[in-house]
Each structure stands twice: as C-alpha cells, then as structure tokens.
FILO-223785 format. One record per residue (C-alpha): residue number from 1; residue in three letters; x, y negated, z. Coordinates in steps of 0.2 Angstrom, whole numbers, plus 5000, padded with zeros to 4 digits. Each point is the difference from the previous one (the first is absolute). Last residue first. Example, Ala and Ser with C-alpha at 12.3 -4.5 7.8 and 13.67 -1.06 7.14 Angstrom:
<dolums>
<dolum seq="2" type="SER" u="5068" v="5005" w="5036"/>
<dolum seq="1" type="ALA" u="4994" v="5017" w="5003"/>
</dolums>
This chain:
<dolums>
<dolum seq="373" type="GLY" u="5002" v="5126" w="4897"/>
<dolum seq="372" type="ASN" u="4989" v="4984" w="4999"/>
<dolum seq="371" type="GLY" u="5007" v="4983" w="5004"/>
<dolum seq="370" type="THR" u="5016" v="4997" w="5009"/>
<dolum seq="369" type="GLY" u="5016" v="5010" w="4999"/>
<dolum seq="368" type="ARG" u="5013" v="5011" w="5008"/>
<dolum seq="367" type="TRP" u="5008" v="5015" w="4991"/>
<dolum seq="366" type="ARG" u="5005" v="5019" w="5001"/>
<dolum seq="365" type="ALA" u="4999" v="5014" w="4988"/>
<dolum seq="364" type="ARG" u="5006" v="5018" w="5002"/>
<dolum seq="363" type="ARG" u="4994" v="5013" w="4987"/>
<dolum seq="362" type="GLY" u="4986" v="5012" w="4998"/>
<dolum seq="361" type="ARG" u="4986" v="4987" w="4998"/>
<dolum seq="360" type="VAL" u="4993" v="5004" w="5017"/>
<dolum seq="359" type="ASP" u="4993" v="4983" w="5005"/>
<dolum seq="358" type="VAL" u="4999" v="4988" w="5015"/>
<dolum seq="357" type="HIS" u="4997" v="4981" w="5000"/>
<dolum seq="356" type="THR" u="4999" v="4991" w="5017"/>
<dolum seq="355" type="PHE" u="4989" v="4986" w="5005"/>
<dolum seq="354" type="PRO" u="5000" v="4982" w="5006"/>
<dolum seq="353" type="GLY" u="4984" v="4991" w="5001"/>
<dolum seq="352" type="HIS" u="4987" v="4996" w="4987"/>
<dolum seq="351" type="GLY" u="4993" v="4984" w="4992"/>
<dolum seq="350" type="CYS" u="5014" v="4997" w="4987"/>
<dolum seq="349" type="CYS" u="5015" v="5004" w="5010"/>
<dolum seq="348" type="ALA" u="5006" v="5008" w="5016"/>
<dolum seq="347" type="GLU" u="5017" v="5008" w="4997"/>
<dolum seq="346" type="TYR" u="5003" v="5016" w="4991"/>
<dolum seq="345" type="ILE" u="5012" v="5014" w="5003"/>
<dolum seq="344" type="GLY" u="5002" v="5014" w="4987"/>
<dolum seq="343" type="VAL" u="5004" v="5018" w="5002"/>
<dolum seq="342" type="GLY" u="5001" v="5010" w="4984"/>
<dolum seq="341" type="GLY" u="5003" v="5019" w="4998"/>
<dolum seq="340" type="VAL" u="5006" v="5016" w="5009"/>
<dolum seq="339" type="LEU" u="4987" v="5012" w="5005"/>
<dolum seq="338" type="ALA" u="5010" v="5016" w="4995"/>
<dolum seq="337" type="PRO" u="5014" v="4993" w="5011"/>
<dolum seq="336" type="ASN" u="4989" v="5003" w="5016"/>
<dolum seq="335" type="ASP" u="5010" v="4996" w="5016"/>
<dolum seq="334" type="ALA" u="5009" v="4985" w="4992"/>
<dolum seq="333" type="GLU" u="4984" v="4995" w="4991"/>
<dolum seq="332" type="VAL" u="4990" v="5000" w="5016"/>
<dolum seq="331" type="LYS" u="5014" v="4989" w="5009"/>
<dolum seq="330" type="GLU" u="5000" v="4988" w="4986"/>
<dolum seq="329" type="ALA" u="4981" v="4999" w="5001"/>
<dolum seq="328" type="ALA" u="5002" v="4996" w="5019"/>
<dolum seq="327" type="ARG" u="5011" v="4986" w="4995"/>
<dolum seq="326" type="ALA" u="4987" v="4993" w="4988"/>
<dolum seq="325" type="VAL" u="4987" v="5000" w="5013"/>
<dolum seq="324" type="VAL" u="5010" v="4990" w="5013"/>
<dolum seq="323" type="GLU" u="5005" v="4988" w="4986"/>
<dolum seq="322" type="ALA" u="4981" v="4997" w="4997"/>
<dolum seq="321" type="ASP" u="4999" v="4994" w="5018"/>
<dolum seq="320" type="HIS" u="5015" v="4989" w="4997"/>
<dolum seq="319" type="VAL" u="4991" v="4992" w="4986"/>
<dolum seq="318" type="ASP" u="4989" v="4991" w="5012"/>
<dolum seq="317" type="VAL" u="4986" v="5002" w="5013"/>
<dolum seq="316" type="ARG" u="5006" v="4993" w="5016"/>
<dolum seq="315" type="GLY" u="5000" v="5005" w="5019"/>
<dolum seq="314" type="ASP" u="5016" v="5010" w="4999"/>
<dolum seq="313" type="GLY" u="4992" v="5017" w="5001"/>
<dolum seq="312" type="ASN" u="5008" v="5008" w="4985"/>
<dolum seq="311" type="VAL" u="4984" v="5004" w="4991"/>
<dolum seq="310" type="ASP" u="4991" v="4984" w="5003"/>
<dolum seq="309" type="ASP" u="4985" v="5006" w="4989"/>
<dolum seq="308" type="THR" u="4998" v="4995" w="4981"/>
<dolum seq="307" type="ALA" u="4982" v="4994" w="4996"/>
<dolum seq="306" type="GLY" u="4985" v="5008" w="4992"/>
<dolum seq="305" type="ASP" u="4991" v="5001" w="5017"/>
<dolum seq="304" type="ARG" u="5003" v="5019" w="5001"/>
<dolum seq="303" type="ASP" u="5004" v="4999" w="5019"/>
<dolum seq="302" type="ASN" u="5015" v="5012" w="4997"/>
<dolum seq="301" type="ASP" u="5006" v="4990" w="4985"/>
<dolum seq="300" type="VAL" u="5018" v="5005" w="4995"/>
<dolum seq="299" type="PHE" u="5004" v="4995" w="4983"/>
<dolum seq="298" type="VAL" u="5000" v="5008" w="4983"/>
<dolum seq="297" type="ASP" u="5004" v="4998" w="4982"/>
<dolum seq="296" type="ALA" u="4998" v="5017" w="4991"/>
<dolum seq="295" type="ALA" u="5009" v="5009" w="4986"/>
<dolum seq="294" type="ASP" u="4999" v="5017" w="4992"/>
<dolum seq="293" type="GLY" u="4984" v="4998" w="4990"/>
<dolum seq="292" type="TYR" u="5009" v="4997" w="4983"/>
<dolum seq="291" type="MET" u="4994" v="4982" w="4997"/>
<dolum seq="290" type="HIS" u="5006" v="4996" w="5018"/>
<dolum seq="289" type="ARG" u="5017" v="5004" w="4995"/>
<dolum seq="288" type="SER" u="5001" v="4984" w="4991"/>
<dolum seq="287" type="LEU" u="5008" v="5001" w="4983"/>
<dolum seq="286" type="SER" u="4995" v="4982" w="4994"/>
<dolum seq="285" type="ALA" u="5005" v="4995" w="5018"/>
<dolum seq="284" type="ARG" u="4989" v="4989" w="5011"/>
<dolum seq="283" type="GLY" u="5007" v="4986" w="5009"/>
<dolum seq="282" type="GLY" u="4986" v="4988" w="4997"/>
<dolum seq="281" type="THR" u="4985" v="5009" w="4993"/>
<dolum seq="280" type="ASN" u="4987" v="4992" w="5012"/>
<dolum seq="279" type="GLY" u="4984" v="5008" w="4995"/>
<dolum seq="278" type="GLY" u="4998" v="5011" w="4984"/>
<dolum seq="277" type="SER" u="5010" v="4996" w="4985"/>
<dolum seq="276" type="GLU" u="5014" v="5012" w="4996"/>
<dolum seq="275" type="ASN" u="4998" v="5012" w="5015"/>
<dolum seq="274" type="TYR" u="4982" v="4999" w="4998"/>
<dolum seq="273" type="ARG" u="5000" v="5007" w="4982"/>
<dolum seq="272" type="PRO" u="5014" v="5012" w="5004"/>
<dolum seq="271" type="THR" u="4989" v="5007" w="5014"/>
<dolum seq="270" type="ARG" u="5006" v="4997" w="5017"/>
<dolum seq="269" type="PHE" u="5001" v="5014" w="5013"/>
<dolum seq="268" type="GLY" u="5003" v="4995" w="5018"/>
<dolum seq="267" type="SER" u="5000" v="4982" w="5005"/>
<dolum seq="266" type="MET" u="4997" v="4993" w="5018"/>
<dolum seq="265" type="VAL" u="4999" v="5018" w="5007"/>
<dolum seq="264" type="THR" u="4997" v="4996" w="5018"/>
<dolum seq="263" type="LEU" u="5010" v="5012" w="5012"/>
<dolum seq="262" type="HIS" u="4991" v="5006" w="5015"/>
<dolum seq="261" type="ARG" u="5005" v="5007" w="5017"/>
<dolum seq="260" type="VAL" u="5017" v="4992" w="5003"/>
<dolum seq="259" type="ASP" u="5005" v="4997" w="5018"/>
<dolum seq="258" type="HIS" u="5019" v="4998" w="4997"/>
<dolum seq="257" type="GLY" u="5011" v="5011" w="5011"/>
<dolum seq="256" type="GLU" u="5013" v="5006" w="4988"/>
<dolum seq="255" type="ARG" u="4991" v="5016" w="4998"/>
<dolum seq="254" type="GLN" u="4984" v="4991" w="4996"/>
<dolum seq="253" type="LEU" u="5009" v="4991" w="4986"/>
<dolum seq="252" type="GLU" u="5006" v="5017" w="4994"/>
<dolum seq="251" type="ALA" u="4983" v="5008" w="5000"/>
<dolum seq="250" type="ILE" u="4993" v="4985" w="4990"/>
<dolum seq="249" type="LEU" u="5014" v="5002" w="4987"/>
<dolum seq="248" type="LEU" u="4997" v="5018" w="4999"/>
<dolum seq="247" type="GLU" u="4982" v="4998" w="4996"/>
<dolum seq="246" type="LEU" u="5005" v="4986" w="4987"/>
<dolum seq="245" type="LYS" u="5013" v="5012" w="4992"/>
<dolum seq="244" type="ASP" u="4988" v="5014" w="4999"/>
<dolum seq="243" type="LEU" u="4987" v="4989" w="4992"/>
<dolum seq="242" type="LEU" u="5012" v="4994" w="4987"/>
<dolum seq="241" type="ARG" u="5006" v="5018" w="4997"/>
<dolum seq="240" type="PRO" u="4981" v="5004" w="4996"/>
<dolum seq="239" type="ASP" u="5001" v="4989" w="4985"/>
<dolum seq="238" type="LEU" u="4984" v="4990" w="4998"/>
<dolum seq="237" type="LEU" u="4993" v="4994" w="4983"/>
<dolum seq="236" type="VAL" u="4983" v="4992" w="5000"/>
<dolum seq="235" type="TYR" u="4984" v="5000" w="4990"/>
<dolum seq="234" type="LYS" u="4983" v="4992" w="5004"/>
<dolum seq="233" type="PRO" u="4983" v="5007" w="4998"/>
<dolum seq="232" type="TRP" u="4992" v="4988" w="5002"/>
<dolum seq="231" type="VAL" u="5002" v="4981" w="4994"/>
<dolum seq="230" type="ASP" u="4993" v="4987" w="5012"/>
<dolum seq="229" type="PRO" u="5017" v="4995" w="5008"/>
<dolum seq="228" type="GLN" u="5009" v="4999" w="4984"/>
<dolum seq="227" type="ASP" u="5016" v="4995" w="5008"/>
<dolum seq="226" type="LYS" u="5010" v="5005" w="5016"/>
<dolum seq="225" type="THR" u="5009" v="5015" w="4993"/>
<dolum seq="224" type="LEU" u="4996" v="5015" w="5011"/>
<dolum seq="223" type="PHE" u="5012" v="5006" w="5013"/>
<dolum seq="222" type="GLN" u="4990" v="4998" w="5016"/>
<dolum seq="221" type="GLY" u="4985" v="5010" w="4991"/>
<dolum seq="220" type="LEU" u="5009" v="5017" w="5002"/>
<dolum seq="219" type="THR" u="5001" v="4999" w="5018"/>
<dolum seq="218" type="PHE" u="5016" v="4998" w="5011"/>
<dolum seq="217" type="HIS" u="5005" v="5004" w="5018"/>
<dolum seq="216" type="GLU" u="5000" v="5019" w="5001"/>
<dolum seq="215" type="SER" u="5002" v="5003" w="4981"/>
<dolum seq="214" type="VAL" u="4988" v="4999" w="4985"/>
<dolum seq="213" type="PRO" u="4985" v="4997" w="5011"/>
<dolum seq="212" type="LEU" u="4985" v="4997" w="4988"/>
<dolum seq="211" type="ASP" u="4992" v="4983" w="5003"/>
<dolum seq="210" type="ARG" u="4999" v="4997" w="4981"/>
<dolum seq="209" type="ASN" u="4991" v="5016" w="4998"/>
<dolum seq="208" type="ALA" u="4982" v="4994" w="4998"/>
<dolum seq="207" type="ARG" u="5002" v="4983" w="4992"/>
<dolum seq="206" type="THR" u="5010" v="5009" w="4987"/>
<dolum seq="205" type="VAL" u="5019" v="5002" w="4997"/>
<dolum seq="204" type="GLU" u="5006" v="5011" w="4985"/>
<dolum seq="203" type="VAL" u="5018" v="5004" w="5003"/>
<dolum seq="202" type="PHE" u="5010" v="4997" w="4984"/>
<dolum seq="201" type="GLY" u="5011" v="5010" w="4989"/>
<dolum seq="200" type="THR" u="5017" v="5005" w="4994"/>
<dolum seq="199" type="PRO" u="5007" v="4983" w="5001"/>
<dolum seq="198" type="ASN" u="5010" v="4993" w="4985"/>
<dolum seq="197" type="ALA" u="5019" v="5000" w="5002"/>
<dolum seq="196" type="TYR" u="5008" v="4988" w="5012"/>
<dolum seq="195" type="ALA" u="5006" v="5013" w="5013"/>
<dolum seq="194" type="THR" u="5007" v="5010" w="4985"/>
<dolum seq="193" type="THR" u="5014" v="4988" w="5000"/>
<dolum seq="192" type="PRO" u="5005" v="4984" w="4989"/>
<dolum seq="191" type="PRO" u="4984" v="5002" w="4990"/>
<dolum seq="190" type="THR" u="5002" v="5003" w="4981"/>
<dolum seq="189" type="GLY" u="4990" v="4990" w="4988"/>
<dolum seq="188" type="GLY" u="4982" v="5002" w="4994"/>
<dolum seq="187" type="GLY" u="4983" v="4992" w="5004"/>
<dolum seq="186" type="GLU" u="4998" v="5008" w="5017"/>
<dolum seq="185" type="PHE" u="5017" v="4995" w="5005"/>
<dolum seq="184" type="PRO" u="4995" v="4985" w="5012"/>
<dolum seq="183" type="TRP" u="4983" v="5008" w="5005"/>
<dolum seq="182" type="ARG" u="4985" v="4992" w="4991"/>
<dolum seq="181" type="GLY" u="4984" v="4993" w="5008"/>
<dolum seq="180" type="LEU" u="4989" v="5008" w="5014"/>
<dolum seq="179" type="TYR" u="4983" v="4994" w="4997"/>
<dolum seq="178" type="TYR" u="4985" v="5009" w="5008"/>
<dolum seq="177" type="LEU" u="4984" v="5001" w="4990"/>
<dolum seq="176" type="GLY" u="5003" v="5018" w="4994"/>
<dolum seq="175" type="ILE" u="5019" v="5003" w="5001"/>
<dolum seq="174" type="ARG" u="5009" v="4985" w="4993"/>
<dolum seq="173" type="ASN" u="5014" v="4994" w="4989"/>
<dolum seq="172" type="GLU" u="4992" v="5003" w="4984"/>
<dolum seq="171" type="GLN" u="4997" v="5019" w="5005"/>
<dolum seq="170" type="LYS" u="5007" v="5007" w="5016"/>
<dolum seq="169" type="GLU" u="4995" v="5018" w="5000"/>
<dolum seq="168" type="VAL" u="5017" v="5005" w="4994"/>
<dolum seq="167" type="PHE" u="5007" v="4996" w="5018"/>
<dolum seq="166" type="PRO" u="4991" v="5016" w="5006"/>
<dolum seq="165" type="VAL" u="4987" v="4997" w="5014"/>
<dolum seq="164" type="LEU" u="5008" v="5008" w="5015"/>
<dolum seq="163" type="THR" u="4994" v="5015" w="5011"/>
<dolum seq="162" type="ILE" u="5000" v="4996" w="5018"/>
<dolum seq="161" type="VAL" u="5002" v="5014" w="5013"/>
<dolum seq="160" type="SER" u="4995" v="4995" w="5017"/>
<dolum seq="159" type="LEU" u="5009" v="5005" w="5016"/>
<dolum seq="158" type="ASP" u="4994" v="4997" w="5018"/>
<dolum seq="157" type="LYS" u="4985" v="5013" w="5000"/>
<dolum seq="156" type="VAL" u="5009" v="5015" w="4993"/>
<dolum seq="155" type="PRO" u="4985" v="5012" w="5000"/>
<dolum seq="154" type="ARG" u="5004" v="5018" w="5005"/>
<dolum seq="153" type="GLU" u="4995" v="5016" w="4991"/>
<dolum seq="152" type="ALA" u="5003" v="5018" w="5004"/>
<dolum seq="151" type="LYS" u="4999" v="5014" w="4986"/>
<dolum seq="150" type="ASN" u="5019" v="5003" w="5002"/>
<dolum seq="149" type="LEU" u="5004" v="4982" w="4997"/>
<dolum seq="148" type="GLU" u="4988" v="4986" w="4994"/>
<dolum seq="147" type="VAL" u="5005" v="4982" w="5002"/>
<dolum seq="146" type="SER" u="4988" v="4985" w="5000"/>
<dolum seq="145" type="LEU" u="5003" v="4983" w="4992"/>
<dolum seq="144" type="LYS" u="4988" v="4985" w="4999"/>
<dolum seq="143" type="TYR" u="5001" v="4992" w="4982"/>
<dolum seq="142" type="VAL" u="5002" v="4983" w="4994"/>
<dolum seq="141" type="GLY" u="4998" v="4997" w="4981"/>
<dolum seq="140" type="PRO" u="5006" v="5004" w="4983"/>
<dolum seq="139" type="GLN" u="4993" v="5016" w="4992"/>
<dolum seq="138" type="GLN" u="5013" v="5013" w="4996"/>
<dolum seq="137" type="PRO" u="5002" v="5006" w="5018"/>
<dolum seq="136" type="ALA" u="5018" v="5001" w="5007"/>
<dolum seq="135" type="THR" u="5009" v="5016" w="4999"/>
<dolum seq="134" type="PHE" u="5001" v="5011" w="5016"/>
<dolum seq="133" type="ASP" u="5003" v="5017" w="4990"/>
<dolum seq="132" type="PRO" u="4984" v="5008" w="5006"/>
<dolum seq="131" type="SER" u="4990" v="4985" w="4996"/>
<dolum seq="130" type="VAL" u="4982" v="5000" w="5006"/>
<dolum seq="129" type="THR" u="4987" v="4986" w="4995"/>
<dolum seq="128" type="ALA" u="4987" v="4992" w="5012"/>
<dolum seq="127" type="GLY" u="4984" v="4994" w="4993"/>
<dolum seq="126" type="GLY" u="4995" v="4986" w="5012"/>
<dolum seq="125" type="HIS" u="4997" v="4982" w="4998"/>
<dolum seq="124" type="PRO" u="5017" v="4993" w="5008"/>
<dolum seq="123" type="PRO" u="5010" v="5013" w="4991"/>
<dolum seq="122" type="GLU" u="5005" v="5016" w="5009"/>
<dolum seq="121" type="TYR" u="5017" v="5009" w="4995"/>
<dolum seq="120" type="HIS" u="5003" v="5018" w="5007"/>
<dolum seq="119" type="ALA" u="5018" v="5005" w="4999"/>
<dolum seq="118" type="ALA" u="5005" v="5018" w="4999"/>
<dolum seq="117" type="ALA" u="5011" v="5012" w="5009"/>
<dolum seq="116" type="GLU" u="5004" v="5018" w="4995"/>
<dolum seq="115" type="GLU" u="5018" v="4997" w="5000"/>
<dolum seq="114" type="PRO" u="5005" v="4984" w="5010"/>
<dolum seq="113" type="PRO" u="5002" v="4984" w="4989"/>
<dolum seq="112" type="GLU" u="5017" v="4996" w="4992"/>
<dolum seq="111" type="SER" u="5000" v="4983" w="4992"/>
<dolum seq="110" type="VAL" u="4985" v="4991" w="5008"/>
<dolum seq="109" type="VAL" u="4988" v="4989" w="4992"/>
<dolum seq="108" type="PRO" u="5005" v="5006" w="4983"/>
<dolum seq="107" type="ASP" u="4994" v="4989" w="4985"/>
<dolum seq="106" type="GLY" u="4984" v="5005" w="4991"/>
<dolum seq="105" type="PRO" u="4993" v="4982" w="5000"/>
<dolum seq="104" type="ALA" u="5014" v="4988" w="5006"/>
<dolum seq="103" type="ARG" u="5003" v="5000" w="5018"/>
<dolum seq="102" type="PHE" u="5000" v="4989" w="5016"/>
<dolum seq="101" type="VAL" u="4999" v="5008" w="5017"/>
<dolum seq="100" type="ALA" u="4992" v="4991" w="5014"/>
<dolum seq="99" type="LYS" u="5002" v="5000" w="5019"/>
<dolum seq="98" type="LEU" u="5018" v="4995" w="5003"/>
<dolum seq="97" type="LYS" u="5006" v="5000" w="5018"/>
<dolum seq="96" type="GLY" u="5014" v="5013" w="5001"/>
<dolum seq="95" type="SER" u="5012" v="4986" w="4999"/>
<dolum seq="94" type="ARG" u="5011" v="5009" w="4988"/>
<dolum seq="93" type="GLY" u="4985" v="5003" w="4989"/>
<dolum seq="92" type="ARG" u="4983" v="5008" w="5004"/>
<dolum seq="91" type="LEU" u="5001" v="5011" w="4984"/>
<dolum seq="90" type="ALA" u="5014" v="5010" w="5007"/>
<dolum seq="89" type="ASP" u="4989" v="5006" w="5014"/>
<dolum seq="88" type="LEU" u="4989" v="5009" w="4988"/>
<dolum seq="87" type="PHE" u="5009" v="5017" w="5002"/>
<dolum seq="86" type="GLY" u="4996" v="4999" w="5019"/>
<dolum seq="85" type="LEU" u="4982" v="5004" w="4996"/>
<dolum seq="84" type="ASP" u="5001" v="5017" w="5008"/>
<dolum seq="83" type="ALA" u="5007" v="4992" w="5016"/>
<dolum seq="82" type="ALA" u="4983" v="4991" w="5002"/>
<dolum seq="81" type="GLU" u="4991" v="5016" w="5003"/>
<dolum seq="80" type="LEU" u="4988" v="5007" w="4988"/>
<dolum seq="79" type="TYR" u="4983" v="5005" w="5006"/>
<dolum seq="78" type="PRO" u="4990" v="5015" w="4993"/>
<dolum seq="77" type="THR" u="4985" v="4997" w="4990"/>
<dolum seq="76" type="SER" u="4986" v="5014" w="5003"/>
<dolum seq="75" type="PRO" u="5001" v="4996" w="5019"/>
<dolum seq="74" type="THR" u="5011" v="5012" w="5010"/>
<dolum seq="73" type="ARG" u="4991" v="5012" w="5012"/>
<dolum seq="72" type="PRO" u="5005" v="5015" w="4989"/>
<dolum seq="71" type="ASP" u="5018" v="4996" w="5003"/>
<dolum seq="70" type="LEU" u="5010" v="5007" w="4985"/>
<dolum seq="69" type="LEU" u="5001" v="4983" w="4990"/>
<dolum seq="68" type="ALA" u="5004" v="4990" w="5016"/>
<dolum seq="67" type="ALA" u="5014" v="5013" w="5004"/>
<dolum seq="66" type="SER" u="5007" v="4998" w="4983"/>
<dolum seq="65" type="VAL" u="5000" v="4981" w="5001"/>
<dolum seq="64" type="ALA" u="5008" v="5000" w="5018"/>
<dolum seq="63" type="GLN" u="5013" v="5012" w="4994"/>
<dolum seq="62" type="THR" u="5004" v="4989" w="4985"/>
<dolum seq="61" type="PRO" u="5001" v="4985" w="5011"/>
<dolum seq="60" type="ARG" u="5012" v="5009" w="5012"/>
<dolum seq="59" type="VAL" u="4994" v="5003" w="5017"/>
<dolum seq="58" type="VAL" u="5011" v="4994" w="5015"/>
<dolum seq="57" type="PRO" u="4992" v="5007" w="5017"/>
<dolum seq="56" type="PRO" u="4994" v="4986" w="5012"/>
<dolum seq="55" type="GLY" u="5012" v="4994" w="5013"/>
<dolum seq="54" type="ALA" u="5014" v="5010" w="5007"/>
<dolum seq="53" type="ARG" u="4999" v="4993" w="5018"/>
<dolum seq="52" type="GLU" u="4981" v="5004" w="5001"/>
<dolum seq="51" type="ALA" u="5003" v="5018" w="4994"/>
<dolum seq="50" type="ALA" u="5014" v="5002" w="5013"/>
<dolum seq="49" type="ARG" u="4988" v="4994" w="5013"/>
<dolum seq="48" type="VAL" u="4986" v="5012" w="4995"/>
<dolum seq="47" type="ALA" u="5013" v="5015" w="4999"/>
<dolum seq="46" type="ASP" u="5006" v="4995" w="5018"/>
<dolum seq="45" type="TRP" u="4982" v="5000" w="5007"/>
<dolum seq="44" type="LEU" u="4997" v="5017" w="4992"/>
<dolum seq="43" type="GLY" u="5015" v="5008" w="5008"/>
<dolum seq="42" type="LEU" u="4996" v="4993" w="5017"/>
<dolum seq="41" type="THR" u="4982" v="5007" w="4999"/>
<dolum seq="40" type="TRP" u="5007" v="5017" w="4994"/>
<dolum seq="39" type="ALA" u="5013" v="5000" w="5014"/>
<dolum seq="38" type="VAL" u="4986" v="4996" w="5013"/>
<dolum seq="37" type="ALA" u="4989" v="5013" w="4994"/>
<dolum seq="36" type="ALA" u="5014" v="5013" w="5000"/>
<dolum seq="35" type="LEU" u="5004" v="4995" w="5018"/>
<dolum seq="34" type="ALA" u="4982" v="5002" w="5005"/>
<dolum seq="33" type="VAL" u="4999" v="5018" w="4992"/>
<dolum seq="32" type="LEU" u="5016" v="5005" w="5009"/>
<dolum seq="31" type="SER" u="4993" v="4994" w="5017"/>
<dolum seq="30" type="GLY" u="4984" v="5009" w="4997"/>
<dolum seq="29" type="ALA" u="5010" v="5016" w="4997"/>
<dolum seq="28" type="ALA" u="5010" v="4998" w="5016"/>
<dolum seq="27" type="TRP" u="4985" v="4997" w="5011"/>
<dolum seq="26" type="ALA" u="4991" v="5015" w="4993"/>
<dolum seq="25" type="PHE" u="5016" v="5011" w="5003"/>
<dolum seq="24" type="ALA" u="5001" v="4994" w="5018"/>
<dolum seq="23" type="ARG" u="4982" v="5004" w="5003"/>
<dolum seq="22" type="GLU" u="5002" v="5017" w="4993"/>
<dolum seq="21" type="ARG" u="5016" v="5003" w="5011"/>
<dolum seq="20" type="GLU" u="4990" v="4996" w="5015"/>
<dolum seq="19" type="PRO" u="4986" v="5011" w="4995"/>
<dolum seq="18" type="ARG" u="5011" v="5015" w="4996"/>
<dolum seq="17" type="LEU" u="5002" v="5003" w="4982"/>
<dolum seq="16" type="GLY" u="4993" v="5013" w="4989"/>
<dolum seq="15" type="PRO" u="4989" v="5016" w="5004"/>
<dolum seq="14" type="ARG" u="4987" v="4998" w="5014"/>
<dolum seq="13" type="ARG" u="5005" v="5009" w="5015"/>
<dolum seq="12" type="ARG" u="4987" v="5013" w="5007"/>
<dolum seq="11" type="ARG" u="4991" v="4997" w="5017"/>
<dolum seq="10" type="PRO" u="4998" v="5017" w="5009"/>
<dolum seq="9" type="PRO" u="4982" v="5006" w="5000"/>
<dolum seq="8" type="ALA" u="4989" v="4993" w="5015"/>
<dolum seq="7" type="LEU" u="4998" v="5014" w="5013"/>
<dolum seq="6" type="LEU" u="4983" v="5008" w="5004"/>
<dolum seq="5" type="THR" u="5001" v="5008" w="5018"/>
<dolum seq="4" type="ARG" u="4990" v="5016" w="5000"/>
<dolum seq="3" type="HIS" u="4988" v="5005" w="5013"/>
<dolum seq="2" type="GLU" u="4994" v="5018" w="5002"/>
<dolum seq="1" type="MET" u="4983" v="5003" w="5008"/>
</dolums>
C-alpha cells in the first residue's frame, strides 16, 4: 500500500506592512491624534480667556432694538435701553437731579426729539395721551412720562411732566378759592426786566401730589406759600433753575466736607397777597423774587427739627452757619453763570434761626439783613 506524506501548503505573505512596522505606524498615528486633541484644547482655552479679558460685546442701542424686534422669543413690547433716553438728560439740569418738567399747555417738552419717537403722558386717573412731537398735554396737571421708540416703550420713572394752569385763569386775584393777589406790573407799567413780567402759569398742588419729588432732595409741597391751610388745590410758581441751584448747593457743601443731607425751605413761593401782608413782613421787598418762584430761604437741617444745624462745627448755631451756605452758593454761581442771582445772609430773628436766601434772578445781588428774605 502506497503511503503519501501530506505537507502543509507554504505560508503566503499578507500584502501590506510587516507586523513590526504596522505596530509602529499605529503608534505614530495615535500620537498625532493625541497631539491634535491637546492643541485643540489649548486653543479653546486661550479663546475663552481672551473673551473674558475683552468683556461683553458692545452692542449699539439701535442694534439691540432691531435684534429684539426680530427675535421670535421677544415679548410683544421690546425693551428700550437707558441710552435711548439720553435726549432727556438736558431736562435734569446741570445738577442732573431734577425730576420734574414745567411747561405751559402745548409747549415743547424737548426741543429736538428723536425721529419716530413719541411721548406718552399718563394722568393720575388713567387715559394716557400720545404726543409724537413731545409737546406738553393741554390739560393742566401732573403726568407720568413714557417714551416710545421703534415700537418699544419705556417708562421714565423719575421724571414727571407738569402742565401749568395758565395765568389768565386767575380771576379777581384768585383761582377757585385760593387767593393769589396781584403781581407788581399786572395792572400796567413796564417791568425793569422780563424777570418781573407776569408769570406764565401756576402748578396746581393737591393733597395727592404735594409730596411729588421735583428733584432729588425737594418735593413740590416744600415751596408752597404758608397760608390758607385748608384751601385745596393750591397754586405755586417754581423755577427749575432754582431747584438746580439748590441741588448744586447741597453738592458743593458736601464736596467741602459738610454733612448736608437736607435743606429746609423756610420760605419758597410767596403769593403777592402773602408777601404784602402775611406773617412777618419785615425785610420783604415789594419786588421780592419769592413772588416769581425763583427764590428760597434755606438752612441746613439734617435732623429736620426746624432749626439750623451747626454747619461749621464750631459748637454754636449762629449767622456764621448761614455764611457757610452763602459761600457755597457763590462757588455754584462761579461754576454755573446761567444760575447767577441773589445771595442774602440773615441772622436769627423773629422766632427763627439764621438762614440764607438764594435766587436765580439773572443778575448778581448780595446783601445781609434780618427778618425775612
């Protein structure tokens, strides 16, 4: 019987790299992948750090409004940024602290409002009106202000628009039951300057709005004439330049190191009737600036006890405390010539302590006296 030896077929080489080279190639490829991952991670980290150093991206207000209008997630009323209301800054005075605008009916509230902007005026009892040209409402009163721009609306919470009661509403020396009297040149004659002409109109003050802030430190009711306590509404003249000067006066006293948090208005607006015969009339001028709403007799009264504080810190309350306030008013006028006016220093007299008279009559006047400013 024939025996055959079965031999295994010869091993064939697989095409490609040898095993040792295949292993080397795999190691090299893995190293490259790892290096790429490290480089990507480091690049991402550098980008994050650069973004943190650069801060948030700057977006123009118009871009923000446009983006809000196009974003489907945006509420039906887009939001206006504070920068969009920058055109109202001039209404806040040189101090930046005024909170009320006084206008005759139909007068411009701002001279050059932005295009496509409109003012919304809301009276206390509802029924807002819209003014595309930013003119004051025809009906006298106090209005909350909102601004509409590019279909977005924003309330201006710290700025009221007050429409005046026209001067012609005064009949027989009064409006309603509130007696005002006659202004010096109301019956004829030529006033020495336009500053002594008849007023344009009055602010109507009610029990409800007498605590309205007209600037950072002052309210509407602080400037009322101190008579006819049970008669409402009352009527007052109040020049925003006076408010501006008083706010700058407080800021200057604080800058000089005096702790001034409150100025008491001892006397603000005085009707001609009261100026002639009300209270202590000693020292009152027949052409008193108090009758025109641009003067106030004030003293520092941080504890609001109705008495002048020791402003200069010498341990006494006397006329030197009023002098500190007067010197600060001089500095305010030097820095703000448009607010030039009278500054009077008064000693303690007739049941009250020393005080300082401040006004914005338009020309420099200085004096010392006793009695009422």
